[in-house]
Biopython code that builds the backbone (N, CA, C, O; Angstrom):
import numpy as np
from Bio.PDB.StructureBuilder import StructureBuilder

atoms = [
    (1, "UNK", "N", (-57.512, 37.128, -22.294)),
    (1, "UNK", "CA", (-58.265, 38.369, -21.488)),
    (1, "UNK", "C", (-57.287, 38.782, -20.356)),
    (1, "UNK", "O", (-57.108, 39.991, -20.206)),
    (2, "UNK", "N", (-56.627, 37.905, -19.533)),
    (2, "UNK", "CA", (-55.888, 38.708, -18.608)),
    (2, "UNK", "C", (-56.107, 39.152, -17.358)),
    (2, "UNK", "O", (-57.011, 38.496, -16.840)),
    (3, "UNK", "N", (-55.678, 39.971, -16.659)),
    (3, "UNK", "CA", (-55.820, 41.205, -15.770)),
    (3, "UNK", "C", (-56.306, 42.580, -16.146)),
    (3, "UNK", "O", (-55.777, 43.477, -16.802)),
    (4, "UNK", "N", (-57.889, 42.444, -15.320)),
    (4, "UNK", "CA", (-58.233, 43.888, -15.534)),
    (4, "UNK", "C", (-58.633, 44.991, -14.379)),
    (4, "UNK", "O", (-59.627, 45.023, -13.654)),
    (5, "UNK", "N", (-57.504, 45.883, -14.463)),
    (5, "UNK", "CA", (-57.214, 46.710, -13.448)),
    (5, "UNK", "C", (-58.445, 47.955, -13.519)),
    (5, "UNK", "O", (-58.580, 48.585, -14.568)),
    (6, "UNK", "N", (-59.070, 48.163, -12.659)),
    (6, "UNK", "CA", (-59.891, 49.342, -12.523)),
    (6, "UNK", "C", (-59.503, 50.596, -12.539)),
    (6, "UNK", "O", (-58.364, 50.810, -12.124)),
    (7, "UNK", "N", (-60.088, 51.423, -12.877)),
    (7, "UNK", "CA", (-59.670, 53.249, -13.272)),
    (7, "UNK", "C", (-59.153, 53.425, -12.064)),
    (7, "UNK", "O", (-57.967, 53.743, -11.973)),
    (8, "UNK", "N", (-60.068, 53.223, -10.741)),
    (8, "UNK", "CA", (-59.960, 53.512, -9.228)),
    (8, "UNK", "C", (-58.550, 52.727, -8.664)),
    (8, "UNK", "O", (-57.806, 53.492, -8.051)),
    (9, "UNK", "N", (-58.149, 51.548, -8.760)),
    (9, "UNK", "CA", (-56.924, 50.982, -8.544)),
    (9, "UNK", "C", (-55.878, 51.385, -9.505)),
    (9, "UNK", "O", (-54.799, 50.940, -9.114)),
    (10, "UNK", "N", (-55.760, 52.082, -10.659)),
    (10, "UNK", "CA", (-54.755, 52.483, -11.442)),
    (10, "UNK", "C", (-54.765, 53.584, -11.067)),
    (10, "UNK", "O", (-53.777, 54.187, -11.487)),
    (11, "UNK", "N", (-55.400, 54.170, -10.471)),
    (11, "UNK", "CA", (-55.225, 56.103, -9.635)),
    (11, "UNK", "C", (-54.620, 55.783, -8.526)),
    (11, "UNK", "O", (-53.758, 56.584, -8.164)),
    (12, "UNK", "N", (-54.852, 54.585, -7.667)),
    (12, "UNK", "CA", (-53.974, 53.881, -6.430)),
    (12, "UNK", "C", (-52.388, 53.829, -6.949)),
    (12, "UNK", "O", (-51.468, 54.608, -6.698)),
    (13, "UNK", "N", (-52.405, 52.928, -7.559)),
    (13, "UNK", "CA", (-51.276, 52.923, -7.994)),
    (13, "UNK", "C", (-50.385, 53.657, -8.400)),
    (13, "UNK", "O", (-49.207, 53.434, -8.122)),
    (14, "UNK", "N", (-50.812, 54.790, -9.218)),
    (14, "UNK", "CA", (-50.011, 55.828, -9.733)),
    (14, "UNK", "C", (-49.938, 56.667, -8.418)),
    (14, "UNK", "O", (-48.793, 56.791, -7.982)),
    (15, "UNK", "N", (-50.632, 57.087, -7.914)),
    (15, "UNK", "CA", (-50.376, 57.625, -6.535)),
    (15, "UNK", "C", (-49.335, 57.052, -5.691)),
    (15, "UNK", "O", (-48.544, 57.856, -5.199)),
    (16, "UNK", "N", (-49.172, 55.690, -5.404)),
    (16, "UNK", "CA", (-48.031, 55.267, -4.444)),
    (16, "UNK", "C", (-46.954, 55.516, -5.778)),
    (16, "UNK", "O", (-46.997, 56.740, -5.657)),
    (17, "UNK", "N", (-46.362, 55.391, -6.526)),
    (17, "UNK", "CA", (-45.660, 55.474, -7.677)),
    (17, "UNK", "C", (-44.744, 56.719, -7.440)),
    (17, "UNK", "O", (-43.526, 56.876, -7.526)),
    (18, "UNK", "N", (-45.700, 57.483, -7.136)),
    (18, "UNK", "CA", (-45.251, 59.488, -7.181)),
    (18, "UNK", "C", (-44.774, 59.657, -5.871)),
    (18, "UNK", "O", (-43.621, 60.029, -5.654)),
    (19, "UNK", "N", (-45.859, 59.322, -4.682)),
    (19, "UNK", "CA", (-45.598, 59.144, -3.448)),
    (19, "UNK", "C", (-44.029, 58.719, -3.054)),
    (19, "UNK", "O", (-43.170, 59.506, -2.657)),
    (20, "UNK", "N", (-43.887, 57.461, -3.233)),
    (20, "UNK", "CA", (-42.926, 56.391, -3.212)),
    (20, "UNK", "C", (-41.654, 57.100, -3.756)),
    (20, "UNK", "O", (-40.621, 56.956, -3.101)),
    (21, "UNK", "N", (-41.621, 57.910, -4.977)),
    (21, "UNK", "CA", (-40.648, 58.325, -6.048)),
    (21, "UNK", "C", (-39.746, 57.574, -6.618)),
    (21, "UNK", "O", (-38.529, 57.758, -6.597)),
    (22, "UNK", "N", (-40.716, 56.148, -7.476)),
    (22, "UNK", "CA", (-40.354, 55.125, -7.691)),
    (22, "UNK", "C", (-39.772, 55.493, -9.011)),
    (22, "UNK", "O", (-40.001, 56.695, -9.151)),
    (23, "UNK", "N", (-39.039, 54.973, -10.193)),
    (23, "UNK", "CA", (-38.242, 55.357, -11.093)),
    (23, "UNK", "C", (-39.679, 55.504, -12.305)),
    (23, "UNK", "O", (-40.795, 55.005, -12.163)),
    (24, "UNK", "N", (-39.252, 56.224, -13.294)),
    (24, "UNK", "CA", (-40.026, 56.070, -14.757)),
    (24, "UNK", "C", (-39.858, 54.439, -15.500)),
    (24, "UNK", "O", (-38.768, 53.868, -15.528)),
    (25, "UNK", "N", (-40.792, 53.994, -15.922)),
    (25, "UNK", "CA", (-40.706, 52.635, -16.676)),
    (25, "UNK", "C", (-41.224, 51.326, -15.178)),
    (25, "UNK", "O", (-41.323, 50.126, -15.431)),
    (26, "UNK", "N", (-41.450, 51.824, -13.911)),
    (26, "UNK", "CA", (-41.614, 51.200, -13.134)),
    (26, "UNK", "C", (-43.277, 50.614, -13.318)),
    (26, "UNK", "O", (-44.173, 51.398, -13.627)),
    (27, "UNK", "N", (-43.553, 49.055, -13.069)),
    (27, "UNK", "CA", (-44.421, 48.296, -13.617)),
    (27, "UNK", "C", (-45.568, 47.480, -12.690)),
    (27, "UNK", "O", (-45.149, 46.464, -12.135)),
    (28, "UNK", "N", (-46.542, 47.728, -12.542)),
    (28, "UNK", "CA", (-47.572, 46.612, -11.554)),
    (28, "UNK", "C", (-47.125, 45.509, -11.456)),
    (28, "UNK", "O", (-47.149, 45.059, -12.601)),
    (29, "UNK", "N", (-46.648, 44.639, -10.671)),
    (29, "UNK", "CA", (-46.612, 43.086, -10.961)),
    (29, "UNK", "C", (-47.802, 42.482, -10.277)),
    (29, "UNK", "O", (-48.313, 42.772, -9.195)),
    (30, "UNK", "N", (-48.117, 41.589, -11.151)),
    (30, "UNK", "CA", (-49.366, 40.671, -10.186)),
    (30, "UNK", "C", (-49.320, 39.288, -10.305)),
    (30, "UNK", "O", (-49.332, 38.624, -11.341)),
    (31, "UNK", "N", (-49.267, 38.905, -9.124)),
    (31, "UNK", "CA", (-48.716, 37.328, -9.368)),
    (31, "UNK", "C", (-49.860, 37.140, -8.568)),
    (31, "UNK", "O", (-50.849, 37.784, -8.217)),
    (32, "UNK", "N", (-49.048, 35.303, -8.302)),
    (32, "UNK", "CA", (-49.378, 34.191, -7.624)),
    (32, "UNK", "C", (-48.556, 33.838, -6.470)),
    (32, "UNK", "O", (-47.402, 33.708, -6.876)),
    (33, "UNK", "N", (-48.641, 33.595, -5.037)),
    (33, "UNK", "CA", (-47.998, 32.831, -4.646)),
    (33, "UNK", "C", (-48.432, 31.608, -3.971)),
    (33, "UNK", "O", (-49.655, 31.711, -3.872)),
    (34, "UNK", "N", (-47.986, 30.319, -3.372)),
    (34, "UNK", "CA", (-48.156, 29.346, -2.743)),
    (34, "UNK", "C", (-48.523, 30.202, -1.297)),
    (34, "UNK", "O", (-48.050, 31.299, -1.000)),
    (35, "UNK", "N", (-49.376, 29.500, -0.581)),
    (35, "UNK", "CA", (-49.866, 29.753, 0.598)),
    (35, "UNK", "C", (-51.206, 30.435, 0.767)),
    (35, "UNK", "O", (-52.035, 30.802, -0.065)),
    (36, "UNK", "N", (-51.167, 30.509, 2.363)),
    (36, "UNK", "CA", (-52.253, 31.298, 2.228)),
    (36, "UNK", "C", (-53.293, 30.155, 2.962)),
    (36, "UNK", "O", (-52.871, 28.999, 2.932)),
    (37, "UNK", "N", (-54.447, 30.351, 3.536)),
    (37, "UNK", "CA", (-55.076, 29.452, 4.556)),
    (37, "UNK", "C", (-56.306, 28.744, 3.140)),
    (37, "UNK", "O", (-57.190, 27.966, 3.498)),
    (38, "UNK", "N", (-56.181, 29.134, 1.654)),
    (38, "UNK", "CA", (-56.792, 28.265, 0.520)),
    (38, "UNK", "C", (-55.962, 28.075, -0.199)),
    (38, "UNK", "O", (-56.481, 28.012, -1.313)),
    (39, "UNK", "N", (-54.727, 27.905, -0.279)),
    (39, "UNK", "CA", (-53.751, 27.953, -1.110)),
    (39, "UNK", "C", (-52.789, 28.424, -1.814)),
    (39, "UNK", "O", (-51.591, 28.148, -1.866)),
    (40, "UNK", "N", (-53.563, 29.308, -2.453)),
    (40, "UNK", "CA", (-52.830, 30.475, -3.121)),
    (40, "UNK", "C", (-53.200, 31.703, -2.276)),
    (40, "UNK", "O", (-54.156, 31.885, -1.522)),
    (41, "UNK", "N", (-51.772, 32.799, -2.751)),
    (41, "UNK", "CA", (-52.461, 34.285, -2.648)),
    (41, "UNK", "C", (-51.671, 34.976, -3.452)),
    (41, "UNK", "O", (-50.561, 34.734, -3.925)),
    (42, "UNK", "N", (-52.581, 36.097, -3.562)),
    (42, "UNK", "CA", (-52.366, 37.400, -4.560)),
    (42, "UNK", "C", (-51.220, 37.964, -4.122)),
    (42, "UNK", "O", (-51.044, 38.363, -2.971)),
    (43, "UNK", "N", (-50.513, 38.005, -4.916)),
    (43, "UNK", "CA", (-49.161, 39.205, -4.863)),
    (43, "UNK", "C", (-49.188, 40.661, -5.833)),
    (43, "UNK", "O", (-49.542, 40.586, -7.009)),
    (44, "UNK", "N", (-48.831, 41.814, -5.293)),
    (44, "UNK", "CA", (-49.124, 42.960, -5.869)),
    (44, "UNK", "C", (-47.503, 43.759, -5.449)),
    (44, "UNK", "O", (-47.052, 43.686, -4.306)),
    (45, "UNK", "N", (-46.854, 44.419, -6.460)),
    (45, "UNK", "CA", (-45.606, 44.736, -6.227)),
    (45, "UNK", "C", (-44.997, 45.344, -7.398)),
    (45, "UNK", "O", (-45.380, 45.106, -8.543)),
    (46, "UNK", "N", (-44.116, 46.074, -7.125)),
    (46, "UNK", "CA", (-43.477, 47.024, -8.440)),
    (46, "UNK", "C", (-41.888, 46.506, -8.549)),
    (46, "UNK", "O", (-40.999, 46.178, -7.763)),
    (47, "UNK", "N", (-42.082, 46.642, -10.126)),
    (47, "UNK", "CA", (-40.890, 46.145, -10.628)),
    (47, "UNK", "C", (-40.471, 46.879, -12.038)),
    (47, "UNK", "O", (-41.201, 47.440, -12.855)),
    (48, "UNK", "N", (-39.034, 46.685, -12.048)),
    (48, "UNK", "CA", (-38.409, 47.399, -13.158)),
    (48, "UNK", "C", (-38.163, 46.417, -14.469)),
    (48, "UNK", "O", (-38.043, 46.739, -15.651)),
    (49, "UNK", "N", (-38.129, 45.095, -13.845)),
    (49, "UNK", "CA", (-37.570, 44.126, -14.684)),
    (49, "UNK", "C", (-38.997, 43.565, -15.074)),
    (49, "UNK", "O", (-39.974, 43.338, -14.361)),
    (50, "UNK", "N", (-38.716, 43.342, -17.063)),
    (50, "UNK", "CA", (-40.010, 42.141, -17.517)),
    (50, "UNK", "C", (-39.014, 41.772, -18.469)),
    (50, "UNK", "O", (-38.014, 42.221, -19.029)),
    (51, "UNK", "N", (-39.952, 40.440, -18.382)),
    (51, "UNK", "CA", (-39.304, 39.329, -18.831)),
    (51, "UNK", "C", (-39.887, 38.935, -20.194)),
    (51, "UNK", "O", (-40.525, 37.891, -20.325)),
    (52, "UNK", "N", (-39.659, 39.788, -21.215)),
    (52, "UNK", "CA", (-40.183, 39.509, -22.387)),
    (52, "UNK", "C", (-40.929, 37.812, -22.519)),
    (52, "UNK", "O", (-42.129, 37.554, -22.616)),
    (53, "UNK", "N", (-40.114, 37.129, -22.494)),
    (53, "UNK", "CA", (-40.539, 35.901, -22.939)),
    (53, "UNK", "C", (-41.486, 34.845, -21.808)),
    (53, "UNK", "O", (-42.061, 33.789, -22.072)),
    (54, "UNK", "N", (-41.403, 35.460, -20.708)),
    (54, "UNK", "CA", (-42.222, 34.849, -19.185)),
    (54, "UNK", "C", (-43.450, 35.557, -18.909)),
    (54, "UNK", "O", (-44.526, 35.094, -18.531)),
    (55, "UNK", "N", (-43.051, 37.021, -19.211)),
    (55, "UNK", "CA", (-44.306, 37.633, -18.619)),
    (55, "UNK", "C", (-45.264, 38.486, -19.793)),
    (55, "UNK", "O", (-44.852, 39.130, -20.758)),
    (56, "UNK", "N", (-46.368, 38.302, -19.449)),
    (56, "UNK", "CA", (-47.511, 38.955, -20.349)),
    (56, "UNK", "C", (-47.586, 40.515, -19.677)),
    (56, "UNK", "O", (-47.444, 40.530, -18.455)),
    (57, "UNK", "N", (-47.792, 41.824, -20.338)),
    (57, "UNK", "CA", (-47.486, 43.133, -20.219)),
    (57, "UNK", "C", (-49.491, 43.753, -21.203)),
    (57, "UNK", "O", (-50.183, 43.525, -22.196)),
    (58, "UNK", "N", (-49.447, 44.589, -19.927)),
    (58, "UNK", "CA", (-51.047, 44.896, -20.721)),
    (58, "UNK", "C", (-51.128, 46.942, -20.272)),
    (58, "UNK", "O", (-51.345, 47.024, -19.063)),
    (59, "UNK", "N", (-51.057, 47.828, -20.670)),
    (59, "UNK", "CA", (-51.151, 48.952, -20.215)),
    (59, "UNK", "C", (-52.753, 49.307, -20.233)),
    (59, "UNK", "O", (-53.641, 49.200, -21.079)),
    (60, "UNK", "N", (-52.690, 49.728, -19.040)),
    (60, "UNK", "CA", (-54.379, 50.090, -18.745)),
    (60, "UNK", "C", (-54.127, 51.496, -17.843)),
    (60, "UNK", "O", (-53.128, 51.783, -17.183)),
    (61, "UNK", "N", (-55.305, 52.240, -18.027)),
    (61, "UNK", "CA", (-55.558, 53.479, -17.373)),
    (61, "UNK", "C", (-53.736, 54.209, -17.265)),
    (61, "UNK", "O", (-53.210, 54.796, -16.320)),
    (62, "UNK", "N", (-53.313, 53.950, -18.281)),
    (62, "UNK", "CA", (-51.825, 54.754, -17.772)),
    (62, "UNK", "C", (-51.116, 53.874, -16.898)),
    (62, "UNK", "O", (-50.059, 54.348, -16.480)),
    (63, "UNK", "N", (-51.425, 52.637, -16.476)),
    (63, "UNK", "CA", (-50.313, 51.613, -15.853)),
    (63, "UNK", "C", (-50.032, 50.466, -16.508)),
    (63, "UNK", "O", (-50.824, 49.724, -17.090)),
    (64, "UNK", "N", (-48.710, 50.344, -16.367)),
    (64, "UNK", "CA", (-48.436, 49.343, -17.226)),
    (64, "UNK", "C", (-48.249, 47.748, -16.199)),
    (64, "UNK", "O", (-47.338, 47.590, -15.386)),
    (65, "UNK", "N", (-49.139, 46.901, -16.442)),
    (65, "UNK", "CA", (-49.258, 45.748, -15.625)),
    (65, "UNK", "C", (-48.382, 44.341, -15.994)),
    (65, "UNK", "O", (-48.232, 43.951, -17.152)),
    (66, "UNK", "N", (-48.032, 43.902, -15.238)),
    (66, "UNK", "CA", (-47.111, 42.431, -15.748)),
    (66, "UNK", "C", (-47.377, 41.285, -14.721)),
    (66, "UNK", "O", (-47.221, 41.249, -13.500)),
    (67, "UNK", "N", (-47.825, 40.375, -15.604)),
    (67, "UNK", "CA", (-48.064, 38.819, -14.974)),
    (67, "UNK", "C", (-47.467, 37.815, -15.720)),
    (67, "UNK", "O", (-47.644, 37.509, -16.899)),
    (68, "UNK", "N", (-46.487, 37.181, -14.588)),
    (68, "UNK", "CA", (-45.706, 36.162, -15.141)),
    (68, "UNK", "C", (-46.700, 34.778, -16.150)),
    (68, "UNK", "O", (-47.925, 34.895, -16.191)),
    (69, "UNK", "N", (-46.247, 33.980, -16.632)),
    (69, "UNK", "CA", (-47.526, 33.028, -17.472)),
    (69, "UNK", "C", (-47.502, 31.909, -16.354)),
    (69, "UNK", "O", (-48.070, 30.958, -16.891)),
    (70, "UNK", "N", (-47.196, 31.595, -15.285)),
    (70, "UNK", "CA", (-47.388, 30.436, -14.299)),
    (70, "UNK", "C", (-48.506, 31.485, -13.474)),
    (70, "UNK", "O", (-49.563, 30.909, -13.732)),
    (71, "UNK", "N", (-48.767, 32.332, -12.883)),
    (71, "UNK", "CA", (-49.763, 33.380, -12.534)),
    (71, "UNK", "C", (-50.923, 33.380, -13.388)),
    (71, "UNK", "O", (-52.101, 33.211, -13.075)),
    (72, "UNK", "N", (-50.438, 33.582, -14.445)),
    (72, "UNK", "CA", (-51.202, 33.855, -15.384)),
    (72, "UNK", "C", (-52.464, 32.733, -15.691)),
    (72, "UNK", "O", (-53.502, 33.024, -16.285)),
    (73, "UNK", "N", (-52.190, 31.646, -15.251)),
    (73, "UNK", "CA", (-53.075, 30.535, -15.586)),
    (73, "UNK", "C", (-54.186, 30.419, -14.351)),
    (73, "UNK", "O", (-55.092, 29.587, -14.386)),
    (74, "UNK", "N", (-54.018, 31.277, -13.352)),
    (74, "UNK", "CA", (-54.600, 31.595, -11.670)),
    (74, "UNK", "C", (-55.365, 32.540, -12.210)),
    (74, "UNK", "O", (-56.582, 32.366, -12.274)),
    (75, "UNK", "N", (-54.822, 33.589, -12.643)),
    (75, "UNK", "CA", (-55.572, 34.842, -12.768)),
    (75, "UNK", "C", (-56.345, 35.319, -13.866)),
    (75, "UNK", "O", (-56.792, 36.462, -13.779)),
    (76, "UNK", "N", (-56.571, 34.666, -14.848)),
    (76, "UNK", "CA", (-57.111, 35.045, -16.373)),
    (76, "UNK", "C", (-58.741, 35.356, -15.969)),
    (76, "UNK", "O", (-59.653, 34.612, -15.607)),
    (77, "UNK", "N", (-58.657, 36.769, -16.200)),
    (77, "UNK", "CA", (-60.410, 37.206, -16.135)),
    (77, "UNK", "C", (-60.171, 37.529, -15.225)),
    (77, "UNK", "O", (-61.294, 37.841, -14.830)),
    (78, "UNK", "N", (-59.050, 37.905, -13.857)),
    (78, "UNK", "CA", (-59.373, 38.444, -12.605)),
    (78, "UNK", "C", (-59.203, 39.960, -12.510)),
    (78, "UNK", "O", (-58.257, 40.488, -13.095)),
    (79, "UNK", "N", (-60.219, 40.810, -11.681)),
    (79, "UNK", "CA", (-60.439, 42.337, -11.621)),
    (79, "UNK", "C", (-59.655, 42.740, -10.358)),
    (79, "UNK", "O", (-59.723, 42.207, -9.250)),
    (80, "UNK", "N", (-59.065, 43.555, -10.658)),
    (80, "UNK", "CA", (-58.140, 44.279, -9.396)),
    (80, "UNK", "C", (-58.757, 45.672, -9.243)),
    (80, "UNK", "O", (-58.508, 46.539, -10.081)),
    (81, "UNK", "N", (-59.452, 45.880, -8.331)),
    (81, "UNK", "CA", (-59.803, 47.307, -7.534)),
    (81, "UNK", "C", (-59.181, 47.327, -6.497)),
    (81, "UNK", "O", (-58.491, 46.525, -5.868)),
    (82, "UNK", "N", (-59.688, 48.931, -6.320)),
    (82, "UNK", "CA", (-59.377, 49.300, -4.944)),
    (82, "UNK", "C", (-60.224, 50.079, -4.254)),
    (82, "UNK", "O", (-60.820, 51.016, -4.786)),
    (83, "UNK", "N", (-60.368, 49.716, -2.842)),
    (83, "UNK", "CA", (-61.614, 50.356, -1.909)),
    (83, "UNK", "C", (-60.965, 51.002, -0.936)),
    (83, "UNK", "O", (-59.939, 50.704, -0.326)),
    (84, "UNK", "N", (-61.811, 52.088, -0.848)),
    (84, "UNK", "CA", (-61.053, 53.032, 0.217)),
    (84, "UNK", "C", (-62.304, 53.507, 1.096)),
    (84, "UNK", "O", (-62.784, 54.626, 0.915)),
    (85, "UNK", "N", (-62.708, 52.813, 1.850)),
    (85, "UNK", "CA", (-63.744, 53.164, 2.645)),
    (85, "UNK", "C", (-63.971, 52.555, 4.265)),
    (85, "UNK", "O", (-63.051, 51.884, 4.733)),
    (86, "UNK", "N", (-65.067, 52.775, 5.009)),
    (86, "UNK", "CA", (-64.878, 52.395, 6.241)),
    (86, "UNK", "C", (-64.770, 51.200, 7.044)),
    (86, "UNK", "O", (-64.304, 51.131, 8.181)),
    (87, "UNK", "N", (-65.439, 49.881, 6.054)),
    (87, "UNK", "CA", (-65.572, 48.826, 5.881)),
    (87, "UNK", "C", (-64.125, 47.858, 5.723)),
    (87, "UNK", "O", (-63.748, 46.857, 6.332)),
    (88, "UNK", "N", (-63.545, 48.633, 4.652)),
    (88, "UNK", "CA", (-62.347, 48.133, 4.084)),
    (88, "UNK", "C", (-61.559, 49.206, 3.372)),
    (88, "UNK", "O", (-62.121, 50.251, 3.044)),
    (89, "UNK", "N", (-60.249, 48.989, 3.113)),
    (89, "UNK", "CA", (-59.397, 49.743, 2.351)),
    (89, "UNK", "C", (-58.306, 48.770, 1.906)),
    (89, "UNK", "O", (-57.860, 47.733, 2.398)),
    (90, "UNK", "N", (-58.071, 49.372, 0.956)),
    (90, "UNK", "CA", (-56.954, 48.122, 0.080)),
    (90, "UNK", "C", (-57.366, 47.914, -1.153)),
    (90, "UNK", "O", (-58.443, 48.322, -1.589)),
    (91, "UNK", "N", (-56.481, 47.227, -1.828)),
    (91, "UNK", "CA", (-56.897, 46.342, -3.373)),
    (91, "UNK", "C", (-57.574, 44.889, -2.925)),
    (91, "UNK", "O", (-57.350, 44.003, -2.101)),
    (92, "UNK", "N", (-58.485, 45.172, -3.915)),
    (92, "UNK", "CA", (-59.334, 43.800, -3.794)),
    (92, "UNK", "C", (-59.291, 43.118, -5.256)),
    (92, "UNK", "O", (-59.066, 43.697, -6.319)),
    (93, "UNK", "N", (-59.606, 41.509, -5.019)),
    (93, "UNK", "CA", (-59.325, 41.043, -6.391)),
    (93, "UNK", "C", (-60.558, 40.131, -6.809)),
    (93, "UNK", "O", (-60.849, 39.275, -5.973)),
    (94, "UNK", "N", (-61.385, 40.172, -8.042)),
    (94, "UNK", "CA", (-62.192, 39.730, -8.172)),
    (94, "UNK", "C", (-61.765, 38.284, -8.958)),
    (94, "UNK", "O", (-61.447, 38.666, -10.084)),
    (95, "UNK", "N", (-61.637, 37.108, -8.919)),
    (95, "UNK", "CA", (-60.763, 36.383, -9.840)),
    (95, "UNK", "C", (-62.127, 35.348, -9.730)),
    (95, "UNK", "O", (-62.711, 35.131, -8.668)),
    (96, "UNK", "N", (-62.452, 34.843, -10.858)),
    (96, "UNK", "CA", (-63.717, 33.968, -11.718)),
    (96, "UNK", "C", (-62.910, 32.508, -11.539)),
    (96, "UNK", "O", (-63.571, 31.472, -11.601)),
    (97, "UNK", "N", (-61.815, 32.469, -11.369)),
    (97, "UNK", "CA", (-61.006, 30.899, -11.391)),
    (97, "UNK", "C", (-60.943, 30.186, -9.844)),
    (97, "UNK", "O", (-60.736, 28.994, -9.613)),
    (98, "UNK", "N", (-61.181, 31.260, -8.866)),
    (98, "UNK", "CA", (-61.531, 30.844, -7.814)),
    (98, "UNK", "C", (-62.223, 30.409, -7.454)),
    (98, "UNK", "O", (-63.286, 31.020, -7.344)),
    (99, "UNK", "N", (-62.093, 28.602, -6.867)),
    (99, "UNK", "CA", (-63.281, 27.487, -6.128)),
    (99, "UNK", "C", (-63.437, 27.862, -5.108)),
    (99, "UNK", "O", (-64.454, 27.326, -4.669)),
    (100, "UNK", "N", (-62.778, 28.867, -4.023)),
    (100, "UNK", "CA", (-63.254, 28.796, -2.683)),
    (100, "UNK", "C", (-61.954, 30.052, -2.624)),
    (100, "UNK", "O", (-61.062, 30.314, -3.430)),
    (101, "UNK", "N", (-62.242, 30.526, -1.576)),
    (101, "UNK", "CA", (-61.689, 31.739, -0.864)),
    (101, "UNK", "C", (-62.020, 31.852, 0.320)),
    (101, "UNK", "O", (-63.092, 31.432, 0.753)),
    (102, "UNK", "N", (-61.071, 32.487, 1.069)),
    (102, "UNK", "CA", (-60.957, 32.504, 2.572)),
    (102, "UNK", "C", (-61.634, 34.053, 2.700)),
    (102, "UNK", "O", (-61.850, 34.698, 1.674)),
    (103, "UNK", "N", (-61.900, 34.512, 3.826)),
    (103, "UNK", "CA", (-62.725, 35.499, 4.327)),
    (103, "UNK", "C", (-61.830, 36.760, 4.577)),
    (103, "UNK", "O", (-62.364, 37.758, 5.060)),
    (104, "UNK", "N", (-60.752, 36.765, 4.331)),
    (104, "UNK", "CA", (-60.097, 38.019, 4.120)),
    (104, "UNK", "C", (-59.694, 38.283, 2.562)),
    (104, "UNK", "O", (-58.956, 39.230, 2.290)),
    (105, "UNK", "N", (-60.063, 37.655, 1.825)),
    (105, "UNK", "CA", (-59.770, 37.878, 0.322)),
    (105, "UNK", "C", (-58.244, 38.076, -0.419)),
    (105, "UNK", "O", (-57.895, 38.431, -1.545)),
    (106, "UNK", "N", (-57.562, 37.680, 0.752)),
    (106, "UNK", "CA", (-56.233, 37.405, 0.239)),
    (106, "UNK", "C", (-55.845, 36.188, -0.475)),
    (106, "UNK", "O", (-55.301, 36.276, -1.575)),
    (107, "UNK", "N", (-56.139, 34.809, 0.194)),
    (107, "UNK", "CA", (-56.057, 34.193, -0.767)),
    (107, "UNK", "C", (-57.170, 33.142, -1.247)),
    (107, "UNK", "O", (-58.260, 32.846, -0.757)),
    (108, "UNK", "N", (-56.499, 32.693, -2.373)),
    (108, "UNK", "CA", (-57.564, 31.348, -2.922)),
    (108, "UNK", "C", (-57.256, 30.357, -3.222)),
    (108, "UNK", "O", (-56.072, 30.026, -3.153)),
    (109, "UNK", "N", (-58.485, 29.295, -3.786)),
    (109, "UNK", "CA", (-58.077, 28.178, -4.155)),
    (109, "UNK", "C", (-58.874, 28.387, -5.539)),
    (109, "UNK", "O", (-59.845, 29.099, -5.797)),
    (110, "UNK", "N", (-57.832, 27.184, -6.634)),
    (110, "UNK", "CA", (-58.411, 27.033, -8.185)),
    (110, "UNK", "C", (-58.846, 25.908, -8.477)),
    (110, "UNK", "O", (-59.298, 25.694, -9.602)),
]
sb = StructureBuilder()
sb.init_structure("model")
sb.init_model(0)
sb.init_chain("A")
sb.init_seg("    ")
for serial, (resi, resn, name, xyz) in enumerate(atoms, 1):
    if name == "N":
        sb.init_residue(resn, " ", resi, " ")
    sb.init_atom(name, np.array(xyz, "f"), 0.0, 1.0, " ", f" {name:<3s}", serial, name[0])
structure = sb.get_structure()
């Protein structure tokens, strides 16, 4: 199943790539790092390098999304969206594997 990037999130990613004048072939890397108040934190970033052996890659709404194998275990089925409203602004994660998450939504426990 992998990571699901919404069209709204993809539009924001393309906008950031354009505004920051990142190189052609830049990918969105989604991952998990240790830490945060619930044990794991979500990581979003841009990368040019893809490890064909350890990364899974998908094309979604014109954005190449890359996830390393370790993170994929915790992120399978996760939806990444973007909100731009009065109550919140930024990328959000809807993770079916999270058994507990913090109030800020940036860390979780699996």
